N, C-alpha and C positions, 0 to 999 in steps of 0.2 A: 284424529288430533292431531296424533303426529304428522302427517301430511300435512294436516292444515298448513304446519312448523317451515316443513321443507320448502313448501312451497312460498311459503312469507319470507323465509330467508334467503334462496335460491335466488329474486331478481338482485338481492341486497347485496348479494356476495358476488354477482355476476359486475355489477356496476362497480365497488369497489374494486375489482381486478382491470375493471376495464375505463376508469378517470384516470388510474396512472399510469399509461402504453408505458413502457420501457422498450420498444419497438426500435426496429434501426430505420428511425427519420433523419432529417437533416440535423437536429438540435441535438440528437445522440450521438450525430457522427462528429460537430462540432465541439463535443462536452469533451468526446474519446480523443481527439486530435488535441485539445488542451493539456486533456491527464496524458498526457503521450508524450509533449512538450516538459509538463509537470517532474515523469518521471528522468524523461531525458536529463532534467536539470539534477534531481537529485545523483542519478548517475556519474555527470560531471561534476559534482562536488565532492563527491568520494576518489574519484581519480585525482581529482587534483589537492587535497586536502583543504577545500575550502570548508573550514567548520562555520563560517558564519552564515556563510550563503546558505548550506546545509541545513540549522539552525531554524534560518527563518524558513525552510518549506514545510515547519512545523506551526502549529498554533502555539499561544503560548500555552497553554491552559491543558494541550493535548500528554496522551498520558499512552502507556507501552505498557502492551499486556505482554508477558511470556509463556508460553503453555510449555516447553522446555524446563524454566525454571519457575514454572508455576508462581509468578509473581504478579503484580500490577501496578506501577508505581508513576507517577510523571513524566515527563518527556525531558525534562531540565537535569532531572538527575542520571537519564542515560545517557546524556548529552555528556554530561562532565563525564560520566564514567568515558568515555567514548573519545574524548578529546586528544588522549596522547597519541592513537591512532592518526587520527586529522593533523597534527602536527608530525608526525615521522613522516605521513606522506607528503606532506607540503615541502619538507626539507629530503625529500628524496633516499628515507634510510626506508622506505618502505615504499612497496607497489600499492595499491588496491583499486578495486572493480568490482561493480554491480551490476547487474542485468533482471526485467525483471517479463516473465510471461504470463498472462493473463487466463482464467476460464470463465470468471465473471467481471462485467461491470455493467453496472445498473445506476443510475443517478437522472437527477434532471438538472436545467444550467447554474442550480447551487450547492447542491448535494451530489452526492458519490461515492460508489461502496466499492472498492475494488478488489478481485480474492484474485491470488494465484501463489508463483511461485518464484520465490529472489537467489539468485546464486551471490553470493560473498568471495571473492577471491582475495587471494592479500599475497606477497612473498616478502622475505623477510631477510637475512642473515641468507640468500641463498635458497631460505625454503619456500617451498607453495605449498599452501592451502586455500583451502573453499570449502563452502557448505552451502546446500541447499536447505531452502527454508517456504514450508507453508505460511503463508500470512495472509493478511485482509486486513486493509485499508480502509479505515473511515474520514473524509473530505468533505470540506469546505470551501465554497467560492465566495468571498467577501473582497472584490478587485481581483483577488489569486486568489490559484486555489491552495490551501494548506491543508495539512493531517492533521485530523483532531485524536484520533485515534488507529494506532499501529500495533498488530496482535500477532506476533508471531506465535502462529499455532503447534506448528510440529516438525523436525525434520522430515525433509524428503526426499526422494533418492533421484541417483540422476534418469532412470527411465519413466520416472513422472515427469521431470523438467523436460526431458527429451518428448513427450505426449503431448506438450502445450506446443511445440512448435505454431 
């Protein structure tokens, strides 16, 4: 009886995994190129202190999950807490930057799951700081890519960052 169930379920599982391919076809390459542009735009907005454009990279109902702070809340709450840093960057009182490296990139033409590490660095009052964060992003495309969920999972090390080159 158990063998019969396995023989019945195995073809269904194989179909499920093959029905939604995530390989390196031209559709995946196009999505990845678009998402590379998305992450470049995020980097630009942070470097220039362009708060409005940064906020526009998120869906209006997006959520931020902080594994470090053990919290989850609307992105609007997070954005209001980050606004001063953007204003200081725009005014030249602070230099900010972010870079991304990925270990997993899945999706289709309208959805994406991106996982990796980001390195956020900043300089203020002559003092340089920065940190590496393991993160996951869930994005949707409805005309343009928008982040629905940003999960800042845990701190990462420079060695982990370097391994993603």
